[in-house]
DSSP file (Angstrom, degrees, kcal/mol; ACC not computed):
  #  RESIDUE AA STRUCTURE BP1 BP2  ACC     N-H-->O    O-->H-N    N-H-->O    O-->H-N    TCO  KAPPA ALPHA  PHI   PSI    X-CA   Y-CA   Z-CA
    1    1 A M              0   0    0      0, 0.0   168,-0.3     0, 0.0     2,-0.3   0.000 360.0 360.0 360.0 128.0   53.7  -45.0  -10.3
    2    2 A K        -     0   0    0    166,-0.1     2,-0.2     1,-0.1   166,-0.1  -0.543 360.0-126.2 -74.9 131.4   53.0  -41.3  -10.9
    3    3 A Q        -     0   0    0    164,-0.3    -1,-0.1    -2,-0.3   164,-0.0  -0.563  23.7-158.0 -76.6 139.9   50.3  -40.6  -13.5
    4    4 A K        -     0   0    0     -2,-0.2     2,-0.1     1,-0.0    -1,-0.0  -0.827  31.3 -87.9-113.4 156.0   51.3  -38.3  -16.4
    5    5 A P        -     0   0    0      0, 0.0     2,-0.7     0, 0.0    17,-0.1  -0.381  34.1-145.8 -61.5 137.2   49.0  -36.3  -18.6
    6    6 A I  E     +A   21   0A   0     15,-1.2    15,-1.4    -2,-0.1     2,-0.4  -0.936  29.7 167.5-104.2 114.5   47.8  -38.3  -21.6
    7    7 A T  E     -A   20   0A   0     -2,-0.7     2,-0.4    13,-0.2    13,-0.2  -0.994  12.9-178.3-131.8 129.9   47.4  -35.8  -24.5
    8    8 A T  E     -A   19   0A   0     11,-2.2    11,-2.5    -2,-0.4     2,-0.4  -0.974   7.3-162.0-125.9 145.8   47.0  -36.5  -28.1
    9    9 A C  E     +A   18   0A   0     -2,-0.4     2,-0.3     9,-0.2     9,-0.2  -0.987  14.3 165.9-128.0 135.7   46.7  -34.0  -30.9
   10   10 A H  E     -A   17   0A   0      7,-2.1     7,-3.5    -2,-0.4     2,-0.3  -0.957  14.8-157.6-139.7 158.1   45.3  -34.6  -34.4
   11   11 A S  E     +A   16   0A   0     -2,-0.3     2,-0.3     5,-0.3     5,-0.2  -0.993   9.8 178.6-139.1 151.5   44.2  -32.3  -37.3
   12   12 A N  E >  S-A   15   0A   0      3,-2.0     3,-1.9    -2,-0.3    -2,-0.0  -0.896  77.6 -18.3-151.1 116.2   41.9  -32.7  -40.2
   13   13 A M  T 3  S-     0   0    0     -2,-0.3     3,-0.1     1,-0.3    -2,-0.0   0.879 126.8 -54.2  52.8  41.1   41.2  -30.0  -42.7
   14   14 A A  T 3  S+     0   0    0      1,-0.2     2,-0.7   116,-0.1   117,-0.6   0.610 111.8 120.9  67.2  13.7   42.5  -27.4  -40.2
   15   15 A I  E <   -AB  12 130A   0     -3,-1.9    -3,-2.0   115,-0.1   115,-0.2  -0.955  53.1-154.8-101.8 117.9   40.1  -28.6  -37.5
   16   16 A Y  E     -AB  11 129A   0    113,-3.3   113,-2.4    -2,-0.7     2,-0.4  -0.601   7.5-154.3 -97.0 152.9   42.4  -29.6  -34.7
   17   17 A Q  E     -AB  10 128A   0     -7,-3.5    -7,-2.1    -2,-0.2     2,-0.4  -0.989   9.4-175.9-129.2 135.2   41.7  -32.1  -32.0
   18   18 A L  E     -AB   9 127A   0    109,-2.5   109,-3.1    -2,-0.4     2,-0.4  -0.998   7.2-174.5-128.4 127.6   43.2  -32.3  -28.5
   19   19 A K  E     +AB   8 126A   0    -11,-2.5   -11,-2.2    -2,-0.4     2,-0.3  -0.985   3.1 179.4-125.7 131.5   42.3  -35.2  -26.2
   20   20 A T  E     -AB   7 125A   0    105,-2.1   105,-2.5    -2,-0.4     2,-0.4  -0.954   8.6-165.2-128.8 151.7   43.4  -35.5  -22.6
   21   21 A T  E     +AB   6 124A   0    -15,-1.4   -15,-1.2    -2,-0.3     2,-0.3  -1.000  11.0 171.3-134.6 135.3   42.7  -38.1  -19.9
   22   22 A Q  E     - B   0 123A   0    101,-2.3   101,-3.5    -2,-0.4     2,-0.4  -0.992  21.4-145.1-144.4 137.0   43.3  -37.9  -16.2
   23   23 A N  E     - B   0 122A   0     -2,-0.3   144,-0.3    99,-0.2    99,-0.2  -0.868  16.5-164.2-100.6 135.3   42.3  -40.1  -13.3
   24   24 A L  E     - B   0 121A   0     97,-3.1    97,-2.6    -2,-0.4     2,-1.4  -0.951  23.2-133.1-120.8 139.2   41.4  -38.5  -10.0
   25   25 A P  S    S+     0   0    0      0, 0.0     2,-0.3     0, 0.0    95,-0.2  -0.275  74.9  96.6 -86.1  51.8   41.2  -40.3   -6.6
   26   26 A I  S    S-     0   0    0     -2,-1.4    -2,-0.1    95,-0.1     2,-0.0  -0.831  79.1 -88.2-133.7 169.1   37.8  -38.8   -5.8
   27   27 A S     >  -     0   0    0     -2,-0.3     4,-2.4     1,-0.1     5,-0.2  -0.324  36.9-112.7 -75.2 161.9   34.1  -39.8   -6.0
   28   28 A M  H  > S+     0   0    0      1,-0.2     4,-2.9     2,-0.2     5,-0.2   0.906 118.5  52.0 -59.6 -42.5   32.0  -39.1   -9.0
   29   29 A Q  H  > S+     0   0    0      1,-0.2     4,-2.8     2,-0.2    -1,-0.2   0.912 110.0  47.9 -63.8 -42.3   29.9  -36.6   -7.1
   30   30 A E  H  > S+     0   0    0      2,-0.2     4,-1.9     1,-0.2    -1,-0.2   0.913 113.7  47.8 -64.2 -42.3   33.0  -34.7   -5.9
   31   31 A A  H  X S+     0   0    0     -4,-2.4     4,-2.9     2,-0.2     5,-0.3   0.932 114.5  46.0 -63.2 -45.9   34.4  -34.6   -9.4
   32   32 A W  H  X S+     0   0    0     -4,-2.9     4,-2.6     1,-0.2    -2,-0.2   0.921 110.1  53.2 -64.2 -44.8   31.1  -33.5  -10.9
   33   33 A D  H  < S+     0   0    0     -4,-2.8    -1,-0.2    -5,-0.2    -2,-0.2   0.895 116.1  40.0 -59.0 -40.0   30.6  -30.8   -8.3
   34   34 A F  H >< S+     0   0    0     -4,-1.9     3,-1.1    -5,-0.2     6,-0.3   0.961 119.4  42.4 -73.7 -51.4   34.0  -29.4   -9.0
   35   35 A M  H 3< S+     0   0    0     -4,-2.9    -2,-0.2     1,-0.3    -3,-0.2   0.783 110.6  55.4 -71.0 -27.7   34.1  -29.6  -12.8
   36   36 A S  T 3< S+     0   0    0     -4,-2.6    27,-2.6    -5,-0.3    -1,-0.3   0.378  86.8  92.4 -89.9   6.2   30.5  -28.5  -13.3
   37   37 A S    X   -     0   0    0     -3,-1.1     3,-1.7    25,-0.2     4,-0.5  -0.888  64.8-153.5 -99.2 118.6   30.9  -25.2  -11.5
   38   38 A P  G >  S+     0   0    0      0, 0.0     3,-1.2     0, 0.0     4,-0.5   0.816  93.5  66.1 -57.5 -29.0   32.0  -22.3  -13.8
   39   39 A Y  G 3  S+     0   0    0     22,-0.3     3,-0.3     1,-0.2     4,-0.3   0.721  93.7  58.9 -67.8 -20.4   33.6  -20.7  -10.8
   40   40 A N  G X> S+     0   0    0     -3,-1.7     4,-0.8    -6,-0.3     3,-0.6   0.629  83.2  81.1 -83.9 -12.8   36.2  -23.4  -10.5
   41   41 A L  G X4 S+     0   0    0     -3,-1.2     3,-1.0    -4,-0.5    -1,-0.2   0.898  89.4  54.1 -60.2 -39.3   37.6  -22.9  -14.0
   42   42 A G  G >4 S+     0   0    0     -4,-0.5     3,-0.9    -3,-0.3    -1,-0.3   0.799 100.9  60.9 -63.5 -28.0   39.7  -20.0  -12.8
   43   43 A K  G <4 S+     0   0    0     -3,-0.6    -1,-0.2    -4,-0.3    -2,-0.2   0.742 110.7  39.2 -70.7 -22.7   41.2  -22.3  -10.2
   44   44 A I  G << S+     0   0    0     -3,-1.0    -1,-0.2    -4,-0.8    -2,-0.2   0.109  98.5  91.5-116.2  20.7   42.6  -24.7  -12.8
   45   45 A T  S <  S-     0   0    0     -3,-0.9     5,-0.1   110,-0.1     6,-0.1  -0.952  89.1 -99.3-114.7 134.0   43.7  -22.0  -15.4
   46   46 A P    >   -     0   0    0      0, 0.0     3,-1.9     0, 0.0     5,-0.4  -0.233  28.7-130.3 -52.9 135.5   47.2  -20.6  -15.3
   47   47 A S  G >  S+     0   0    0      1,-0.3     3,-2.1     2,-0.2     4,-0.1   0.812 103.5  67.5 -61.1 -31.7   47.2  -17.2  -13.5
   48   48 A E  G 3  S+     0   0    0      1,-0.3    -1,-0.3     2,-0.1    30,-0.1   0.661  88.5  68.5 -65.5 -12.5   49.2  -15.5  -16.3
   49   49 A M  G <  S-     0   0    0     -3,-1.9    25,-3.5    24,-0.1    -1,-0.3   0.587  97.6-139.7 -80.6  -9.3   46.1  -16.0  -18.5
   50   50 A G    <   -     0   0    0     -3,-2.1     2,-0.2    23,-0.2    22,-0.1   0.844  26.7-169.4  58.5  36.0   44.2  -13.5  -16.4
   51   51 A F        +     0   0    0     -5,-0.4     2,-0.3    -9,-0.1    22,-0.2  -0.391  14.2 163.4 -64.7 127.9   41.0  -15.6  -16.5
   52   52 A E  E     -C   72   0A   0     20,-1.8    20,-2.3    -2,-0.2     2,-0.3  -0.941  37.8-130.4-150.4 124.5   38.0  -13.7  -15.1
   53   53 A I  E     -C   71   0A   0     -2,-0.3    18,-0.3    18,-0.2     3,-0.2  -0.601  25.6-175.8 -71.0 130.7   34.3  -14.3  -15.5
   54   54 A T        +     0   0    0     16,-3.0    17,-0.2    -2,-0.3    -1,-0.1   0.496  61.0  82.4-112.6  -5.5   32.7  -11.0  -16.6
   55   55 A N  S    S-     0   0    0     15,-0.9    -1,-0.2     1,-0.3    16,-0.1  -0.002  92.3-127.9 -93.4  35.3   29.0  -11.6  -16.7
   56   56 A G        +     0   0    0     -3,-0.2     2,-0.4    14,-0.1    -1,-0.3  -0.121  66.3   1.0  65.6-154.9   28.7  -11.0  -13.0
   57   57 A I  S    S-     0   0    0     -3,-0.1    -3,-0.0     2,-0.1     0, 0.0  -0.560  75.6-136.5 -73.0 121.9   27.0  -13.4  -10.6
   58   58 A L        -     0   0    0     -2,-0.4    -2,-0.0     1,-0.1    -1,-0.0  -0.461  20.0-114.6 -76.5 152.9   25.8  -16.4  -12.5
   59   59 A P  S    S+     0   0    0      0, 0.0     2,-0.3     0, 0.0    -1,-0.1   0.692  96.1   9.3 -64.6 -17.4   22.3  -17.7  -11.6
   60   60 A T        -     0   0    0      2,-0.1     4,-0.1     4,-0.0    -2,-0.1  -0.982  66.0-126.6-154.3 158.0   23.7  -20.9  -10.2
   61   61 A D  S    S+     0   0    0     -2,-0.3     2,-0.4   -24,-0.1   -22,-0.3   0.393  92.1  76.9 -89.7   5.6   27.1  -22.4   -9.4
   62   62 A K  S    S-     0   0    0    -25,-0.2   -25,-0.2   -24,-0.1    -2,-0.1  -0.922  86.0-115.1-114.2 141.1   26.3  -25.4  -11.6
   63   63 A M        -     0   0    0    -27,-2.6     2,-0.3    -2,-0.4    -2,-0.1  -0.370  34.4-177.4 -68.8 150.4   26.4  -25.4  -15.4
   64   64 A Y    >   -     0   0    0     -4,-0.1     3,-2.1    -2,-0.1    23,-0.3  -0.985  37.8 -85.1-146.7 153.1   23.2  -26.0  -17.3
   65   65 A A  T 3  S+     0   0    0     -2,-0.3    23,-0.2     1,-0.3     3,-0.1  -0.351 116.2  25.1 -60.4 132.2   22.4  -26.3  -21.0
   66   66 A G  T 3  S+     0   0    0     21,-3.7    -1,-0.3     1,-0.3     2,-0.2   0.288  85.6 143.4  95.9  -8.5   21.9  -22.9  -22.5
   67   67 A Q    <   -     0   0    0     -3,-2.1    20,-2.7    20,-0.5     2,-0.5  -0.454  38.3-151.3 -69.1 133.0   24.1  -21.1  -20.0
   68   68 A I  E     - D   0  86A   0     18,-0.2     2,-0.4    -2,-0.2    18,-0.2  -0.911  13.7-175.3-105.3 130.0   26.1  -18.2  -21.4
   69   69 A I  E     - D   0  85A   0     16,-2.8    16,-2.8    -2,-0.5     2,-0.4  -0.993   4.3-165.7-127.8 127.2   29.4  -17.4  -19.7
   70   70 A S  E     + D   0  84A   0     -2,-0.4   -16,-3.0    14,-0.2   -15,-0.9  -0.897  13.9 170.0-113.3 145.3   31.6  -14.5  -20.7
   71   71 A Y  E     -CD  53  83A   0     12,-2.9    12,-2.7    -2,-0.4     2,-0.4  -0.939  32.2-128.2-143.0 163.6   35.2  -14.0  -19.6
   72   72 A N  E     +CD  52  82A   0    -20,-2.3   -20,-1.8    -2,-0.3     2,-0.3  -0.959  34.2 175.7-107.6 136.9   38.3  -12.0  -20.2
   73   73 A V  E     - D   0  81A   0      8,-2.4     8,-2.7    -2,-0.4   -23,-0.2  -0.957  29.1-154.2-137.2 157.6   41.5  -14.0  -20.9
   74   74 A R        +     0   0    0    -25,-3.5     4,-0.4    -2,-0.3     6,-0.2  -0.668  29.4 160.5-128.0  74.3   45.0  -13.1  -21.8
   75   75 A P        +     0   0    0      0, 0.0     2,-0.4     0, 0.0    -1,-0.1   0.826  61.9  30.6 -72.5 -32.3   46.2  -16.2  -23.6
   76   76 A I  S >  S-     0   0    0      3,-0.5     3,-2.0     1,-0.1    69,-0.0  -0.984 129.4 -18.8-136.7 125.9   49.2  -14.9  -25.5
   77   77 A A  T 3  S-     0   0    0     -2,-0.4     3,-0.1     1,-0.3    -1,-0.1   0.735 113.2 -69.8  56.6  27.8   51.6  -12.1  -24.6
   78   78 A G  T 3  S+     0   0    0     -4,-0.4     2,-0.5     1,-0.2    -1,-0.3   0.608  87.9 153.6  71.1  11.4   49.2  -10.6  -22.1
   79   79 A I    <   -     0   0    0     -3,-2.0    -3,-0.5     1,-0.1    -1,-0.2  -0.639  42.8-128.5 -78.6 121.6   46.8   -9.4  -24.8
   80   80 A A        -     0   0    0     -2,-0.5     2,-0.4    -6,-0.2    -6,-0.2  -0.470  30.1-179.1 -73.6 137.6   43.3   -9.2  -23.4
   81   81 A M  E     -D   73   0A   0     -8,-2.7    -8,-2.4    -2,-0.2     2,-0.4  -0.988  24.6-131.4-135.0 144.9   40.5  -11.0  -25.3
   82   82 A E  E     -D   72   0A   0     -2,-0.4     2,-0.4   -10,-0.2   -10,-0.2  -0.806  27.4-173.0 -92.9 138.2   36.8  -11.3  -24.6
   83   83 A W  E     -D   71   0A   0    -12,-2.7   -12,-2.9    -2,-0.4     2,-0.4  -0.999   9.2-170.8-136.8 131.9   35.5  -14.8  -24.8
   84   84 A V  E     +DE  70 102A   0     18,-3.2    17,-3.7    -2,-0.4    18,-1.6  -0.989  10.1 179.5-125.3 125.7   31.9  -16.0  -24.7
   85   85 A T  E     -DE  69 100A   0    -16,-2.8   -16,-2.8    -2,-0.4     2,-0.4  -0.872  16.4-147.3-121.6 157.9   30.9  -19.7  -24.4
   86   86 A E  E     -DE  68  99A   0     13,-2.8    13,-2.5    -2,-0.3     2,-0.9  -0.984  17.3-133.2-121.0 134.8   27.6  -21.5  -24.2
   87   87 A I  E     + E   0  98A   0    -20,-2.7   -21,-3.7    -2,-0.4   -20,-0.5  -0.794  33.0 175.3 -81.8 110.2   27.1  -24.7  -22.2
   88   88 A T  E     +     0   0A   0      9,-1.8     2,-0.4    -2,-0.9    -1,-0.2   0.769  57.1  24.0 -94.9 -27.3   25.2  -26.6  -24.9
   89   89 A H  E     + E   0  97A   0      8,-0.9     8,-2.1   -25,-0.1     2,-0.3  -1.000  57.7 175.6-141.7 139.8   24.8  -30.1  -23.4
   90   90 A V  E     + E   0  96A   0     -2,-0.4     2,-0.5     6,-0.2     6,-0.2  -0.968   8.4 179.3-144.0 128.0   24.8  -31.4  -19.8
   91   91 A E  E >>  - E   0  95A   0      4,-3.0     3,-2.5    -2,-0.3     4,-1.9  -0.948  43.0-112.6-125.2 111.0   24.1  -34.9  -18.6
   92   92 A N  T 34 S-     0   0    0     -2,-0.5     4,-0.0     1,-0.3    -2,-0.0  -0.060  94.7  -0.1 -47.3 131.3   24.4  -34.9  -14.8
   93   93 A L  T 34 S+     0   0    0      1,-0.1    -1,-0.3   -65,-0.1   -61,-0.1   0.576 130.8  62.8  65.0  13.4   27.4  -36.9  -13.5
   94   94 A K  T <4 S-     0   0    0     -3,-2.5    20,-3.2     1,-0.3     2,-0.3   0.644 102.7 -34.0-128.5 -57.5   28.4  -37.8  -17.0
   95   95 A Y  E  <  -EF  91 113A   0     -4,-1.9    -4,-3.0    18,-0.2    -1,-0.3  -0.995  35.7-161.8-163.5 162.7   29.4  -34.9  -19.3
   96   96 A F  E     -EF  90 112A   0     16,-1.7    16,-2.7    -2,-0.3     2,-0.4  -0.972  13.7-145.8-148.0 160.3   29.0  -31.4  -20.4
   97   97 A V  E     -EF  89 111A   0     -8,-2.1    -9,-1.8    -2,-0.3    -8,-0.9  -0.987   6.2-164.6-128.9 132.7   30.0  -29.5  -23.6
   98   98 A D  E     -EF  87 110A   0     12,-2.5    12,-2.9    -2,-0.4     2,-0.4  -0.964   7.8-170.6-115.8 139.8   31.0  -25.8  -23.9
   99   99 A E  E     -EF  86 109A   0    -13,-2.5   -13,-2.8    -2,-0.4     2,-0.2  -0.986  25.3-116.9-127.8 136.7   31.1  -24.1  -27.3
  100  100 A Q  E     +E   85   0A   0      8,-1.8     8,-0.3    -2,-0.4   -15,-0.3  -0.507  27.7 176.5 -69.3 135.1   32.6  -20.7  -28.1
  101  101 A R  E    S+     0   0A   0    -17,-3.7     2,-0.3     1,-0.5   -16,-0.2   0.726  76.5   6.3-103.3 -38.6   30.0  -18.1  -29.3
  102  102 A F  E    S+E   84   0A   0    -18,-1.6   -18,-3.2     0, 0.0    -1,-0.5  -0.991  95.4  79.8-141.8 139.0   32.5  -15.2  -29.6
  103  103 A G  S    S-     0   0    0     -2,-0.3   -20,-0.1   -20,-0.2   -21,-0.0  -0.994  85.3 -40.4 157.9-161.0   36.2  -15.3  -29.1
  104  104 A P  S    S+     0   0    0      0, 0.0     2,-0.3     0, 0.0   -21,-0.1   0.597 103.5  73.7 -78.4 -12.0   39.6  -16.0  -30.6
  105  105 A Y        -     0   0    0     26,-0.1    26,-0.2     1,-0.1     3,-0.2  -0.724  66.9-143.6-106.0 152.2   38.7  -19.3  -32.4
  106  106 A A  S    S+     0   0    0     24,-2.4     2,-0.3     1,-0.3    25,-0.2   0.788  98.4  11.4 -74.6 -29.3   36.7  -19.9  -35.6
  107  107 A L  E     + G   0 130A   0     23,-1.5    23,-2.0    -3,-0.0    -1,-0.3  -0.981  64.0 173.1-148.0 136.9   35.4  -23.1  -33.9
  108  108 A W  E     + G   0 129A   0     -2,-0.3    -8,-1.8    -8,-0.3     2,-0.4  -0.890   7.4 163.9-145.8 113.6   35.7  -24.3  -30.2
  109  109 A H  E     -FG  99 128A   0     19,-2.7    19,-2.6    -2,-0.3     2,-0.6  -0.949  12.4-176.9-133.9 110.0   33.8  -27.4  -29.1
  110  110 A H  E     -FG  98 127A   0    -12,-2.9   -12,-2.5    -2,-0.4     2,-0.4  -0.934   7.1-165.3-121.4 114.3   35.0  -28.8  -25.8
  111  111 A Q  E     -FG  97 126A   0     15,-3.0    15,-2.3    -2,-0.6     2,-0.5  -0.820   1.4-164.4 -98.5 135.4   33.6  -32.0  -24.3
  112  112 A H  E     -FG  96 125A   0    -16,-2.7   -16,-1.7    -2,-0.4     2,-0.4  -0.977  12.8-175.6-119.9 114.7   34.2  -32.9  -20.7
  113  113 A H  E     -FG  95 124A   0     11,-3.3    11,-2.6    -2,-0.5     2,-0.4  -0.909   7.1-170.3-116.4 139.9   33.4  -36.6  -19.8
  114  114 A L  E     + G   0 123A   0    -20,-3.2     2,-0.3    -2,-0.4     9,-0.2  -0.979   8.5 171.0-125.0 139.8   33.5  -38.3  -16.4
  115  115 A K  E     - G   0 122A   0      7,-2.0     7,-3.3    -2,-0.4     2,-0.2  -0.991  34.2-110.8-147.3 144.8   33.3  -42.0  -15.6
  116  116 A E  E     + G   0 121A   0     -2,-0.3     2,-0.3     5,-0.2     5,-0.3  -0.480  38.5 173.1 -71.8 138.7   33.8  -44.0  -12.5
  117  117 A I  E >   - G   0 120A   0      3,-2.5     3,-2.2    -2,-0.2     2,-0.2  -0.879  48.1 -68.8-134.1 168.7   36.8  -46.3  -12.4
  118  118 A E  T 3  S+     0   0    0     -2,-0.3    52,-0.2     1,-0.3     3,-0.1  -0.440 123.2  10.2 -61.2 123.5   38.2  -48.4   -9.6
  119  119 A G  T 3  S-     0   0    0     -2,-0.2     2,-0.3     1,-0.2    -1,-0.3   0.501 134.1 -30.8  86.3   5.2   39.6  -46.0   -7.1
  120  120 A G  E <  S- G   0 117A   0     -3,-2.2    -3,-2.5   -95,-0.2     2,-0.4  -0.959  85.3 -39.3 160.8-139.9   38.1  -42.8   -8.5
  121  121 A V  E     -BG  24 116A   0    -97,-2.6   -97,-3.1    -2,-0.3     2,-0.5  -0.984  32.9-141.3-134.5 138.0   37.0  -41.1  -11.6
  122  122 A Q  E     -BG  23 115A   0     -7,-3.3    -7,-2.0    -2,-0.4     2,-0.5  -0.890  18.5-160.9 -98.0 129.4   38.4  -40.9  -15.2
  123  123 A M  E     -BG  22 114A   0   -101,-3.5  -101,-2.3    -2,-0.5     2,-0.4  -0.955   8.0-173.9-114.3 120.7   38.1  -37.4  -16.7
  124  124 A D  E     -BG  21 113A   0    -11,-2.6   -11,-3.3    -2,-0.5     2,-0.4  -0.950   5.0-166.1-115.6 133.0   38.4  -37.2  -20.5
  125  125 A D  E     -BG  20 112A   0   -105,-2.5  -105,-2.1    -2,-0.4     2,-0.5  -0.964   2.4-172.2-115.0 134.9   38.5  -33.9  -22.4
  126  126 A L  E     -BG  19 111A   0    -15,-2.3   -15,-3.0    -2,-0.4     2,-0.5  -0.964   8.4-175.1-128.1 114.3   37.9  -33.8  -26.2
  127  127 A L  E     -BG  18 110A   0   -109,-3.1  -109,-2.5    -2,-0.5     2,-0.5  -0.932   9.6-174.0-113.9 127.8   38.5  -30.4  -27.8
  128  128 A H  E     +BG  17 109A   0    -19,-2.6   -19,-2.7    -2,-0.5     2,-0.3  -0.982  19.3 165.1-113.7 132.2   37.9  -29.6  -31.4
  129  129 A Y  E     -BG  16 108A   0   -113,-2.4  -113,-3.3    -2,-0.5     2,-0.4  -0.986  23.8-157.6-146.1 156.0   39.0  -26.2  -32.5
  130  130 A K  E     -BG  15 107A   0    -23,-2.0   -24,-2.4    -2,-0.3   -23,-1.5  -0.999  20.2-130.4-134.5 136.9   39.7  -24.3  -35.7
  131  131 A M        -     0   0    0   -117,-0.6     3,-0.3    -2,-0.4   -26,-0.1  -0.562  21.4-125.4 -83.0 147.6   41.9  -21.2  -36.1
  132  132 A P  S    S+     0   0    0      0, 0.0     5,-0.1     0, 0.0    -1,-0.1  -0.306  83.9  51.2 -77.9 174.8   40.6  -18.1  -37.9
  133  133 A F  S >> S-     0   0    0      3,-0.1     3,-1.4     4,-0.1     4,-0.8   0.722  93.7-119.4  71.0  27.1   42.5  -16.4  -40.8
  134  134 A G  H 3> S+     0   0    0     -3,-0.3     4,-1.9     1,-0.3     3,-0.3  -0.118  89.5   5.7  53.0-129.6   42.9  -19.5  -43.0
  135  135 A P  H 3> S+     0   0    0      0, 0.0     4,-2.2     0, 0.0    -1,-0.3   0.838 131.7  56.2 -59.5 -34.7   46.6  -20.4  -43.7
  136  136 A L  H <> S+     0   0    0     -3,-1.4     4,-2.5     1,-0.2    -2,-0.2   0.912 107.5  49.4 -63.0 -41.2   47.9  -17.7  -41.3
  137  137 A G  H  X S+     0   0    0     -4,-0.8     4,-2.3    -3,-0.3    -1,-0.2   0.869 108.5  53.3 -64.1 -36.7   45.8  -19.3  -38.5
  138  138 A Q  H  X S+     0   0    0     -4,-1.9     4,-2.2     2,-0.2    -2,-0.2   0.903 109.6  48.0 -64.9 -40.3   47.2  -22.7  -39.3
  139  139 A I  H  X S+     0   0    0     -4,-2.2     4,-2.7     2,-0.2     5,-0.2   0.926 110.9  51.0 -64.2 -44.4   50.7  -21.3  -39.1
  140  140 A M  H  X>S+     0   0    0     -4,-2.5     4,-2.9     1,-0.2     5,-1.9   0.880 108.8  52.3 -60.3 -38.3   49.9  -19.6  -35.7
  141  141 A N  I  <>S+     0   0    0     -4,-2.3     5,-2.2     3,-0.2     6,-0.4   0.944 112.3  44.9 -62.5 -46.5   48.5  -23.0  -34.5
  142  142 A T  I  <5S+     0   0    0     -4,-2.2    -2,-0.2     1,-0.2    -1,-0.2   0.905 121.6  37.6 -63.5 -42.5   51.7  -24.7  -35.4
  143  143 A L  I  <5S-     0   0    0     -4,-2.7    -2,-0.2    -5,-0.1    -1,-0.2   0.840 139.0 -11.3 -81.0 -33.8   54.0  -22.1  -34.0
  144  144 A V  I  X5S+     0   0    0     -4,-2.9     4,-2.3    -5,-0.2    -3,-0.2   0.694 117.5  59.9-134.0 -54.6   52.1  -21.0  -30.8
  145  145 A V  I  ><S+     0   0    0     -5,-1.9     4,-2.8     1,-0.2     5,-0.3   0.890 102.2  51.3 -65.6 -47.2   48.5  -22.1  -30.2
  146  146 A K  H  ><S+     0   0    0     -5,-2.2     4,-2.0     1,-0.2    -1,-0.2   0.922 115.1  44.1 -56.7 -45.7   48.9  -25.9  -30.1
  147  147 A Q  H  > S+     0   0    0     -6,-0.4     4,-2.3     2,-0.2    -1,-0.2   0.883 112.2  52.8 -67.4 -38.4   51.7  -25.7  -27.6
  148  148 A K  H  X S+     0   0    0     -4,-2.3     4,-2.2     2,-0.2    -2,-0.2   0.912 109.0  49.3 -64.4 -42.7   49.9  -23.1  -25.5
  149  149 A L  H  X S+     0   0    0     -4,-2.8     4,-2.4     2,-0.2     5,-0.2   0.913 110.4  51.1 -62.7 -41.8   46.8  -25.3  -25.3
  150  150 A K  H  X S+     0   0    0     -4,-2.0     4,-2.6    -5,-0.3    -2,-0.2   0.915 109.4  50.8 -61.2 -42.0   48.9  -28.3  -24.2
  151  151 A Q  H  X S+     0   0    0     -4,-2.3     4,-2.5     2,-0.2    -1,-0.2   0.891 109.3  51.2 -62.0 -39.6   50.6  -26.1  -21.5
  152  152 A I  H  X S+     0   0    0     -4,-2.2     4,-2.3     2,-0.2    -2,-0.2   0.929 112.9  44.3 -63.9 -45.3   47.1  -25.1  -20.3
  153  153 A F  H  X S+     0   0    0     -4,-2.4     4,-2.2     2,-0.2    -2,-0.2   0.864 112.6  52.0 -69.7 -35.0   45.9  -28.7  -20.0
  154  154 A D  H  X S+     0   0    0     -4,-2.6     4,-2.2    -5,-0.2    -2,-0.2   0.906 110.0  49.8 -64.1 -41.3   49.2  -29.8  -18.4
  155  155 A Y  H  X S+     0   0    0     -4,-2.5     4,-2.7     1,-0.2    -2,-0.2   0.933 110.2  50.1 -61.4 -45.9   48.8  -27.0  -15.8
  156  156 A R  H  X S+     0   0    0     -4,-2.3     4,-2.6     1,-0.2     5,-0.2   0.909 107.9  54.1 -59.7 -42.2   45.3  -28.1  -15.2
  157  157 A F  H  X S+     0   0    0     -4,-2.2     4,-1.9     1,-0.2    -1,-0.2   0.953 112.2  43.1 -55.8 -52.0   46.5  -31.7  -14.7
  158  158 A E  H  X S+     0   0    0     -4,-2.2     4,-2.3     1,-0.2    -2,-0.2   0.876 112.8  52.8 -64.6 -38.2   49.0  -30.6  -12.1
  159  159 A K  H  X S+     0   0    0     -4,-2.7     4,-2.2     2,-0.2    -1,-0.2   0.896 108.3  50.2 -65.6 -40.4   46.5  -28.3  -10.3
  160  160 A L  H  X S+     0   0    0     -4,-2.6     4,-2.8     2,-0.2     5,-0.4   0.868 109.7  51.2 -66.6 -35.8   44.0  -31.1  -10.1
  161  161 A V  H  X S+     0   0    0     -4,-1.9     4,-2.6    -5,-0.2    -2,-0.2   0.920 110.7  49.2 -63.5 -43.0   46.6  -33.4   -8.6
  162  162 A A  H  < S+     0   0    0     -4,-2.3    -2,-0.2     1,-0.2    -1,-0.2   0.879 116.9  42.0 -63.7 -37.4   47.5  -30.6   -6.1
  163  163 A L  H  < S+     0   0    0     -4,-2.2    -2,-0.2    -5,-0.1    -1,-0.2   0.892 133.3  16.7 -75.4 -41.5   43.8  -30.2   -5.2
  164  164 A F  H  < S-     0   0    0     -4,-2.8    -3,-0.2     1,-0.2    -2,-0.2   0.497 106.1-112.2-116.5  -6.6   42.7  -33.9   -5.0
  165  165 A G     <  -     0   0    0     -4,-2.6    -1,-0.2    -5,-0.4     2,-0.1  -0.061  44.6 -55.7  93.3 162.0   45.9  -35.9   -4.7
  166  166 A P        -     0   0    0      0, 0.0     2,-0.6     0, 0.0  -142,-0.1  -0.429  52.5-114.5 -75.2 150.7   47.6  -38.3   -7.2
  167  167 A F        -     0   0    0   -144,-0.3     2,-0.6    -2,-0.1  -164,-0.3  -0.764  29.3-159.9 -85.7 123.8   45.8  -41.3   -8.5
  168  168 A E        -     0   0    0     -2,-0.6     2,-0.3   -49,-0.2  -166,-0.1  -0.923  14.4-133.4-107.5 118.8   47.3  -44.4   -7.3
  169  169 A K              0   0    0     -2,-0.6   -50,-0.1  -168,-0.3    -2,-0.0  -0.537 360.0 360.0 -70.5 131.3   46.6  -47.6   -9.3
  170  170 A R              0   0    0     -2,-0.3    -1,-0.1   -52,-0.2   -51,-0.1   0.451 360.0 360.0 -90.3 360.0   45.6  -50.4   -7.0
């Protein structure tokens, strides 16, 4: 049976939540090595978003708490935006958190969790975000942003399947 992306969306007081789950048929170490490298984010981001790390060569290819990463992205209609995130929490082989410091959102808090399961690794993402501009931002979320984020996570799901193979339940 082919696994499909599991995505749920909720909102509370204009703070939106997106949760995804994906199982990968790889070891915990392989999953961690791939997901904890900032350089791999571009590999799982749609090319039309123009994702590019802009703070030059990072001091390490592994994320660490306190790390600042800046990028250029073109999320909507090819409009370039500068985005700066900080990796705020890291627990080796378990999880890391990135938070926006400057960029298009009023709030961006993205948790990446990994856990071993039979036959591979379960990867859970929990994103909380808030749009700027009050009611106008809420309208933009309803009309554009929520669907765009879902498309980005769906693309990532398919790209990870292409890279590591489908998860087959045993």
